[in-house]
C-alpha positions, 0 to 999 in steps of 0.5 A: 277213503277206500278205493273202488276195486270193482267199477261197472259202467253201462253193462249190458248182456243180451241173448238170442233165444232159440239158436240151438235146436233140440236134439233129434231122437231118430236117425232120420231126424238127426240127418234132417237136422244136420242138413237144416241146422246150418241154414236155420242158424245162419238166418238167425245169426244174420239177425244179430247184425241188424239187431232189432230191440223188438225182436221177440227172440232177443232177451236182455239179461242185463241192461245198462247196469252201473255200480262201484264196490269199494275195498273191504265192502260186502255188497248184497245183490238181490232180486227175483229169479230171472232178474239178472243176478247170476248173469252179472256174477258170471260176467264179473268172474270172466265166465261170460262176455258182456254185450256192451259196457265196461268193467274194471276189476283190481285184484284176484277174483275167486268165485263160487257160482254153480255146484261143481264150477271150477272143478275137474271131475276126474281129479281128486279134491286135493288135486282140484285145490292145487289146480284152483290155486294155480289158476289164481296165480299162487305158488305151490308153497303158498297152496301148501300153507293153506291146504290143511286149513282148506280141507279142515274147513270143508269137513270132507277129509275122508273123501279129499283123495276121491275124484270129485265126480263121486262127490254129492252136491253138498260136498262140492259146495263145501269144497268149493267155498273152502277153496274160494275163501282160503286161497287169498283172493282180494275179491270173493264172489258167492252166488245162491249155490250155498243154499245146497249146503246144510244149515250149520255149514251155511252159518260157517260160510257166513262167518268166514265171509264176515271174517275175510271182509272185516278182518282181512279187508277183502271185498265180497259180492253175495247173491242170496234169496235169504234176506236174513243172510243178506241183512247179517252180512251186507252193509249195502245192497243193490236190487235187480229187476228185469236186468236193471238196477232199480234201487241201491243203498243201505241193506235194511232199506233195500230189503224192505223195498224188495219184500214189498214189491209185488203181490203174489196170486198163488200161481206161478208158471215157467213160460217158453224160453224161461231158463230158471234153475239148475239141473239136467231138466229130464224132469222139470217144473212147468207151474205151481199152484197154491189153494185151500181147495184141491179142485178150484182156486181159493185163498190159502188160509191158516188152519185150512188144508193147503194144496200145492199142485206141481205140473211137471214136464217129463223129457225122458222115460226115466220112471221108477228109479228113485225119483224125488221131489222136495219142497221147502217153504221159508219166510221172507227173511229166508228162515226155513219153516216147512220141508215136504218131500216124496222121499218118505214114500216108497215109490213115486209115479210121475207119469201123469205129470202132476204131483199134489202135496197136501198140508192138513190144517196149514200151520202158517200164519197170515203172511207171504212165503217163499217156495223152493223146488228140488227135483231129482230123477234118481241119478242126478239133480233134474231141476233145482229152483231156489226161491222160485215163487212166493205165495200168500196165506190169509187169516181165518177164524182158526180157533173154535171160539172164532178168534183170529190169529193175532199178527206178529206173535209167531211163524207157525201155529200148532193145535194145542189144548188147555187142561185145567 
């Protein structure tokens, strides 16, 4: 019987919100902040010593999490945004310290958590490969033996001697995964960051993770919002909710539980203190609303117009330099169905803080769907929220004879004619 290579006991992580103040924009404001901040932060830090669980400024990212992972096991970790998945992986990767609890890890760990994590931006891709190998305790000869395989798998041979700071997000993910998977770690930890890559590279990565677990006996921890990927790769899965494990067991069973949890009301809002997603947040998502009517809340129905209204927070005056907003709609297994992008427009004006996408004659069949939001400010990723919320599409008398769409026949409906 395989021995546990990861053992987590009563792991908890808390954060105190609001300890760091927003940067002042004027000289007078900066002087005032310098004078005031030490005293304000000291008062907040003192509260940590007389910790009160009911204090609204305290946020438990993880609470009493316990589980084991055996050698060669591929464990899926699923849950909605803010459930604690990324915090757990950061603690296991020794990036973040836990507040309490015990962790035992036996073996070298390689992690791919966020775009660019573990890379020095001024070094080339090749130099970063050697740096990461050295951190894992490998000799130069060992790294040399893997170098060509790493470069070939990444598919960025032409840019391998270019500084990483010039790489796109997709290139960083390609190199990051290739380094993590090929430098012989006993434990491989992969977060949702793979969603940045293209579909073909994702399939390539899933195949590699399956290979290192089944054929090389290594352990893999995999976080994803793609239920099809989790189902394909993972034999067992844990589901996190509000920082706690709510259920663990065979992957098929856990996915059914996850997909059946909750009922969307076609409205999602980021509340104060929410830190979902990645990016500079110069332009960030505040809320998203789904309806078949532009001006009021009505159910989204197959065949009727679909309006997706985004409310944005604008933190800097950075307009007319190529801003871009993309939406991706997946089914609940993570299969991509629709892609909507302002990239097709010559110029995008976001100064109103509101953006509406209209999908005429919604082609989605009755079901629940998953939305991913990607905002780019023209220079860098501003807010990327994978699988940020779900919305529901209801049935309607789609066909002219009043017939409704039969369930289970298709994912997408498209207008057609029968010519005799």
